[in-house]
C-alpha positions in Angstrom: 0.0 0.0 0.0 1.3 3.5 -0.9 1.9 5.5 2.3 0.3 8.9 2.2 2.9 11.1 3.8 2.1 14.8 3.7 5.0 17.0 2.9 6.0 19.9 5.1 4.5 23.2 4.4 6.2 25.6 2.0 7.7 28.5 3.9 6.3 32.0 3.3 8.7 34.8 2.3 8.4 36.3 5.8 9.4 32.9 7.4 12.3 32.5 4.9 13.5 36.0 5.9 13.2 35.2 9.6 15.3 32.0 9.1 17.9 33.9 7.2 18.1 36.5 10.0 18.5 33.7 12.5 21.3 32.0 10.6 23.1 35.3 10.2 22.8 35.9 14.0 24.2 32.4 14.7 27.1 33.0 12.3 28.0 36.2 14.1 28.0 34.3 17.5 25.3 36.5 18.9 23.0 33.8 20.1 25.8 31.8 21.8 27.1 34.8 23.6 24.1 36.6 25.0 21.0 36.0 22.9 20.8 39.7 22.0 17.6 39.4 20.1 14.8 36.8 19.9 12.7 37.6 16.9 9.7 35.4 16.4 7.7 35.5 13.2 4.1 34.6 13.8 2.2 33.7 10.7 -1.5 33.9 11.3 -4.3 33.4 8.8 -7.8 32.7 10.0 -10.7 32.2 7.6 -14.1 33.2 8.8 -16.5 31.4 6.5 -19.6 33.1 7.9 -18.3 36.7 7.6 -20.1 37.5 4.4 -20.8 41.1 3.6 -24.4 41.8 3.0 -25.1 42.4 -0.7 -21.7 41.5 -2.1 -20.9 38.2 -0.4 -17.3 39.0 0.1 -15.5 36.5 2.4 -13.3 38.2 4.9 -9.8 36.7 5.4 -7.3 37.9 8.0 -3.8 38.6 6.8 -0.4 37.9 8.2 0.5 39.1 11.6 4.1 39.7 12.5 5.3 40.4 16.1 8.8 40.9 17.4 9.9 40.3 20.9 13.3 41.1 22.5 14.5 39.3 25.6 17.8 39.1 27.6 20.1 36.1 27.3 19.8 34.4 30.7 19.9 30.6 30.9 16.2 30.7 31.9 15.3 32.5 28.7 17.5 30.2 26.6 15.7 27.2 28.1 12.3 28.7 27.5 13.2 29.6 23.9 14.4 26.1 23.2 11.2 24.6 24.6 9.1 27.0 22.6 11.0 26.2 19.3 10.5 22.4 20.0 6.8 22.9 20.5 6.5 24.8 17.3 8.5 22.1 15.5 5.7 19.7 16.1 3.5 21.5 13.7 6.0 20.7 10.9 6.0 17.0 11.6 4.7 14.6 8.9 1.2 13.1 8.9 0.8 9.5 7.8 -2.9 8.7 7.4 -2.1 5.0 7.1 -0.5 4.9 10.5 -2.6 3.1 13.1 -1.6 5.5 15.8 0.7 8.5 16.3 4.3 7.8 17.4 4.6 11.1 19.1 8.0 11.7 17.6 8.2 12.3 13.8 5.0 11.0 12.4 1.4 11.6 13.4 -1.7 9.6 12.3 -3.7 12.7 11.7 -3.4 16.5 11.6 -5.7 16.6 14.7 -3.3 14.4 16.6 -0.4 16.6 15.6 -2.2 19.8 16.5 -3.3 18.4 19.8 0.4 17.5 20.6 1.5 21.0 19.6 -1.2 22.6 21.7 -0.2 20.6 24.8 3.5 21.4 24.3 2.8 25.1 23.9 0.6 25.2 27.0 3.3 23.4 28.9 5.9 26.0 27.8 3.6 28.8 29.0 3.1 27.1 32.3 6.7 26.1 32.9 8.0 29.6 32.0 5.2 31.7 33.3 6.0 35.4 33.5 8.4 35.4 30.6 8.1 36.8 27.1 8.4 33.3 25.7 5.3 32.3 27.8 3.4 35.1 26.1 4.5 33.9 22.6 3.6 30.3 23.5 0.1 31.4 24.7 -0.4 33.5 21.6 0.5 30.6 19.2 -1.7 28.3 21.2 -4.6 30.8 20.8 -4.0 31.0 17.1 -3.9 27.2 16.9 -7.1 26.9 18.9 -8.9 29.4 16.6 -7.7 27.7 13.4 -8.9 24.3 14.6 -12.4 25.5 15.7 -11.8 25.4 19.5 -13.7 28.7 20.0 -14.0 28.6 23.8 -10.3 27.7 24.3 -9.2 30.4 21.8 -11.2 33.0 23.7 -9.9 31.9 27.1 -6.3 32.0 25.8 -6.7 35.5 24.3 -8.3 36.8 27.4 -5.3 35.5 29.3 -3.0 37.4 27.0 -5.2 40.5 27.3 -4.7 40.5 31.1 -0.9 40.0 30.7 -0.1 42.7 28.2 -0.7 46.4 28.1 -1.2 48.9 25.3 2.6 49.6 25.0 3.4 45.9 24.6 4.7 44.9 21.2 2.3 42.0 21.1 -0.8 44.1 22.0 -2.0 44.6 18.4 -2.1 40.9 17.6 -3.5 40.1 21.0 -6.4 42.5 20.5 -7.1 41.4 17.0 -7.1 37.7 18.0 -9.3 38.5 21.0 -11.8 40.3 18.7 -12.0 37.4 16.3 -12.5 35.0 19.2 -15.3 37.2 20.6 -17.0 37.2 17.2 -16.7 33.5 16.9 -18.4 33.2 20.3 -21.3 35.4 19.1 -20.5 38.6 20.9 -20.3 40.9 17.9 -20.7 44.1 19.9 -17.7 43.4 22.1 -15.8 42.2 19.1 -16.4 45.5 17.3 -15.4 47.5 20.4 -12.2 45.4 20.7 -11.3 46.2 17.1 -11.8 49.9 18.0 -9.4 49.4 20.9 -6.9 48.1 18.4 -7.3 51.2 16.3 -6.6 53.4 19.4 -3.2 51.8 20.1 0.0 53.8 19.6 1.5 53.4 16.2 0.0 52.0 13.0 0.3 48.3 13.4 -2.8 46.6 12.0 -4.9 49.7 12.3 -6.4 49.3 8.8 -7.4 45.8 9.8 -9.1 47.1 13.0 -10.9 49.9 11.1 -12.2 47.4 8.4 -13.3 44.8 10.9 -15.0 47.4 13.1 -16.8 48.9 10.1 -18.0 45.4 9.0 -19.2 44.4 12.4 -21.0 47.7 13.2 -22.7 47.5 9.8 -24.0 44.0 10.7 -25.2 45.4 14.0 -27.2 48.1 12.2 -25.0 51.0 13.4 -24.4 52.5 10.0 -23.0 55.9 11.3 -20.2 54.2 13.2 -19.6 51.8 10.3 -19.3 54.7 7.9 -16.9 56.5 10.2 -14.6 53.6 10.4 -14.7 52.8 6.7 -14.0 56.5 5.7 -11.2 56.7 8.2 -9.6 53.6 6.6 -9.9 55.0 3.1 -8.6 58.4 4.0 -5.7 57.4 6.4 -4.6 54.2 4.7 -5.1 54.7 0.9 -2.6 51.9 0.0 -4.3 49.3 2.3 -5.4 46.1 0.7 -8.6 46.6 2.6 -9.5 49.9 1.0 -11.6 48.3 -1.7 -13.6 46.4 0.9 -14.2 49.6 2.8 -15.3 51.4 -0.5 -17.7 48.5 -1.2 -19.2 48.8 2.3 -19.6 52.5 1.9 -21.5 52.0 -1.4 -24.1 50.0 0.5 -24.7 52.6 3.2 -27.0 55.5 2.9 -25.4 58.9 2.7 -24.9 60.6 6.0 -27.6 63.3 5.2 -30.0 60.6 4.1 -29.5 58.6 7.2 -30.5 61.5 9.4 -33.8 62.1 7.6 
């Protein structure tokens, strides 16, 4: 019988660049000396099949999120980083659908088994290294994995944990709030999801603000709050004219009554 072994995923350009940076750092001896920088590329794409715009049927897809975290080179952080990398490596393991059971090492009987093993490993990293930046990254990746595998309650709980452990000045805050907002929407709380996207927009800097504006506009439109939906869509178009979400915002505006008409 032909064994059905799934090949490893093809690296994105961002992941390739991250690997090149890591190799360059190793060549320079930086990681062995004091672990000057720990740069983690987090690739996150969640498909929300039910998020269809009224009238145009556009499926909303979240793009790539990149977060950078810097930490000192203590032995504790080196151990935490190693454990985190080992947990992530599980997601690259092969899947053999002909295998009777997962070996727990290099081959898994199903993607579900592999994802469950990765989830358990990530949560252990977060628990064993609680209070560290690596623990935050492990919790974040676990939240993304839970969301992508349909574990809505678990994803929401993990993002709520991250919300409580980060602040608005934290480098991870934008991706935490966007993940939390999607988790809230998946749980059915569209009002709080929209408000959370507005919190994302209010953060310092410009990271993911066009995403926050678009998602807030879309959700408020669905809630019947056309004025707020219009404000967010117009802000996206005016402030982020090169955003890939601009056309979506323009499409939404075309469906809304003019401001003057809405007040009649």
